[in-house]
N, C-alpha and C positions, 0 to 999 in steps of 0.2 A: 422797360430796364430790369424788371426778375427777370423776364427770360435771358438777358444778356448776359448776366448773373448769373446766371444756372448755366449757360454754356459756358462760359469762362473758368467754375468751376470743373465742371465733368472736364474740360481740357485740361486744365491743374492733376486730377486725380487719374485722366489716361495715361499722364508723363510720367509720375511718379508711380503708377502700376509698373508701367513698361523699365524704370529703374530698378525695381524691386523684382520685377522676375530675369531681369538682365543679370544683376546680381546673385540672384539663386544659380543660374544657368551657370554664370563663372565660376562658383564655388563648387558645383556638382562634376562641374571638366578639370578642374584642381585637386579631387581630393585624393587622386591619387600619388601625384608629385607632392602635395603638402604632407601625406601620412611621411615619403619616402623623405622628406625634408626634415622631419621632426624624428631625430633618434629617440629611442626607448634606451629600455634597461641592459647595462652593459649582462652578457653573460661570462663571467671572466673564468676562464678555466674548466668552463665545464662540459664542451664537446671540440678539448683536442686543440687547447691554445686561445688564444687573444687577438682582437684586432687591434692593433697599432694605433694607440691615443685616440681608438675612434668606439663609440658605442655602438651596437648591433643594429641595424635598421629595420625598421616595418617592414615586412613584403606588402607595396602598395597592388592593388588592383591592377593597375594600367601595367607594372612590372609584370604581375602575375599572370595576366591575361595576355599577354605582348610578348616580351620577350622569351619566357620561358616557353612559351607555345611554338615560338619560332624554335627553339631551340631542342623540343620534343619532336618535331617535324624534321627536322636534322637540318634546316636552313640557317645555321648561324656557322659563320665563320670561324676560325680558331682563335682568330684575333679578337673578336667580342668577347669569347668564351674569357680569356687573358684579359679585355680590359671591361669585365665586371667583376672579375673576381672569383667564377664560378667554377665547381667541381662536379663530379660525380661521386661520390661517397658510398660506400658500403652502408647498412643501417644498425644505426648505434641499438636501436629497438626495432624488433618484431613483436605484430602480433597472431600469434601463434594459433590460436582458435579461442569459442571452439565454432563450429560447421552450425547455421541458424542462431547465435550464441548474440550475432550485431555486432560483427568485426567490421563489414563494410559505412554501417554505420558513428562507431568508434572512432575509424581512423577518417573519416569524413570530418567526426568536431574536434578532433586534435589539429587536424590542420587549421583549423581556425587561429592557432597559436604561430606568433612570425615565427618563433624556432623551431616549426616543422614543416617540413616538406614530407609529402607523404607520394610514395609509389604508384601511380596511379592503378594500376592492375595486378590483379595477384600472379607471379613470377612462377610462382612454382618452380623453384632452385632445390632446394633440399629434397623434397618428396618424391621428383620425377630423376629418374636415373639417365635418361638421354639428356636434362636438362642439365644437369649435375657432372658430367662428363665432361661441360663445354667448359667448366672452370672458372674459379673465380673471378677472372676480369669479363669473362661475359655476364655473370652475374652483377659486376658493378656498374658496368655498361648501361642495364636495365634500370638503375637508377636515374631519378631525376635531376639535372642542375640545382644548384644549391650552395650558399655561403658556405665557408669552411666552417662558421661558427653555429650552423643550425643541423639541426638532428635530419637525419634520414631515415623514414620508418617505411615500414612494408608490412601486408598483413597477406597469408596465406592459410585459412582453416585447416585443411588438410594437413598441415606440419606435426598438430597437437596427437593426431593419430596413427600415423605414418612411424614406423619405428626404427629405417635407419636417421630421421630425421635430428635429435638430438645431439648424438655424435657428431652429424656433420657442419650444424650450428656451433658445437663447441671447438672443432677443428680451423671452424672461420676465426670467432670472436668470443672466447672463455668467460668473459666477462658482461656481455651483451645482456642488456633487462629485456626481460621478455612479460609479454601482455597476456592474459587468458580472461576473455567475456564469457561469462556464461550465464548461463536461463537455468528455469528451473527443470528438472532432467526430463519428466515429462510433459512440458510441453513446447522443449525443444526438439522432442524426438517426434511429437503431433506435426508442428512448424516444418521438419525435413522431411517427412511425407508429403506433407502440403507441397512443396515445392516440387519434388518428385512429380507426384500427382499431376501437377500445372503442366511439368513436361512432355508427360505421359498423352496427357489430352489432349495438347495442343499437335501430337500428329496423330489423333486421332487412334489412341491405341487404351487399351481396357486397363486395370491394376486392381490388384486386391486390397481391398478395404484394409483399413488401419488396424481393426483388430486382429484380424486374420494374421498379418504379417507380425503384430507384437505377441502375441500369444501363440504356443504352439499347442496345435489342435492335440497330439498327442497327449498329451502331458497336461493340458490346460494352466502349463506354469508361462512365466516371464520368457520369453524366446532370446535369448541374448547371441541368435547367431542373426538377426536382423539388427543390422547396421548401424538405425536409427535409433534403436537400443544399446548398442554397444560404443557408442562415439557420447553418448549420454552418461556414462560410469565415468566420470572424470577420474577419480580418486588411481583406477588402473591406469588412464594414459599417463596425469601426474608423477608417479611413482620410477614408471622409465625415464624421464625428465632428470627425475633428485638423481638418478644416477651420476649426472653429469654436470649438474646446475644446483648452486645451496638456494635454499625456499627465499632467500633474502634476493634472488634477481628476478622474482618471480610477482607482479600485482594482479590479483583477480580484480575483474569490473565487474558488476552487479547488473548483467543484459538487461533484467526485468527495469531496475533500477534505471535505466540509462533512458529506458522508455519515455517514461513517469514525471521522471527528474533527475536529469543529465548533467547540470551543474556540478550537484557536490560529487557523484563519480569522475567528471571530468580532471575535477580541484586536485582529487586523490593522484588522479593518472599525473598531473603536473609536478608537484613534490614525489613522483617514484621517481622522477625522471629528470629530476631537478630542475626544471622550468620553473624561470619566473611565473609571478599568477598573471596569467594575459585573458586569459578567455572568461567572460563575465556572462550577466542575465541578458544585455544585449544582444548577446552573439544564439541566442536562441527563443525562438517564438514558435509558440504553438498552433500548429493550420489545423484550425476545426474542422477542416473539408478532409484532409491528408489524415489525422486524426490520431499523430504526432508531431515533434520538432523540427521546425527547420532553423538551415541555419543563417544568421545574416555576418558577413563579413563585413560589409561598412554601408551607408546609405543608399548606393545606387548595387549594390550585389547583393544577392539575396539566393539560397540553395537547398529543395526540397531534394531527400532521397528521391532515388528513381520508382517508379509505380509500381514494382512489382515486389517491391516492399511493404511489411503489414498485411498480407495477405491473409485472407478469414479463412479460418480452418475449419473442416469437417465436424460435424457433432460425430462423440465419439462418446459409446459405450461408458456411462460412469463408473461401471466396476469394472471396465479393463484400465478405466486411470487410477483406480482405488490401489487396484493389483499392483499397478507399474510404480504407483509413489512408495506403496510399502515396501515394494523390491529394491527400487534405491534409496530408500531410508538409510540403512547403514552404511551405504557408500557414502552416501554425505556425510553422516556425524565425521567421516574418517576425513574426508576433504576438508570440513571445517576445521579437524584437531590439524593436521598436515599445516592450511595454509593460513591459520590462526585468524581468518573469516569467517562468521558466524549468518547466513542467510536465510531469510526467513521463508525459507517451502516447506511446504505440507508434510 
């Protein structure tokens, strides 16, 4: 009798378990369409008009990984584009720099926001004469498909330091919003060196030590001819941009803080771009193996940055680090003064 009761109980548990698993799988399969069916905040008039009598839809994973992927591959017909009310828009915000400041991380994190669509590749339109000669329509065609109420963002770190770029962007859109992500200048210079070093080693080429490049052997002073050093003099480059754009059109992102505490930095960017707050701590989780934050779009789609991010820096002579920080200090103070943002750099 006891054996029959146990067998009956096991059978009931199996049935209940199957129902629970089936329900879970159904919910997982439906999560993308559920997101799309439930409208979120209206963003009326913020990015070029309103969607008639409707609220702005959340970009679901199903749509993002399916339909838009087909559009990128060129497999979508004009009728499909028209049916889904999609367009290729010029960017309303650009991450202009700086190299090794965290531009890729910033772009990917902003892409968590349902009102943001990112250009996947660095287009190098404004800093490359050959590309720029192809015209603004060529540039627009390089942009991803999006809803009219979404904003497109692209990033090309070379823009910040290239002399012709500010005027060229101004001619496209004088009211565009510009994002600059910076790190402590000496750390950024070493990171810049590390990336170049890795490329040399991959090709079995030798390369000078950082100390030899950063310090002029004849004068024993900081070598301002070394590109990694020049790039870290942020105020020199920013002054060129200020000839065309008011400081109110710039937002400085703390790249060091974005690594350790990304959410507050992203919330500041949301505010700067007049976006409704949507990125939350749920979207960011720390990956102890990788040593930095990864992205959670929903319960079935997570993403970490490429393995090339977070390279280990070579050891650098402490006296060289001290010399560089002393050199950068007055430029940093001026940068704080111009931007109105003080960063905790030594």
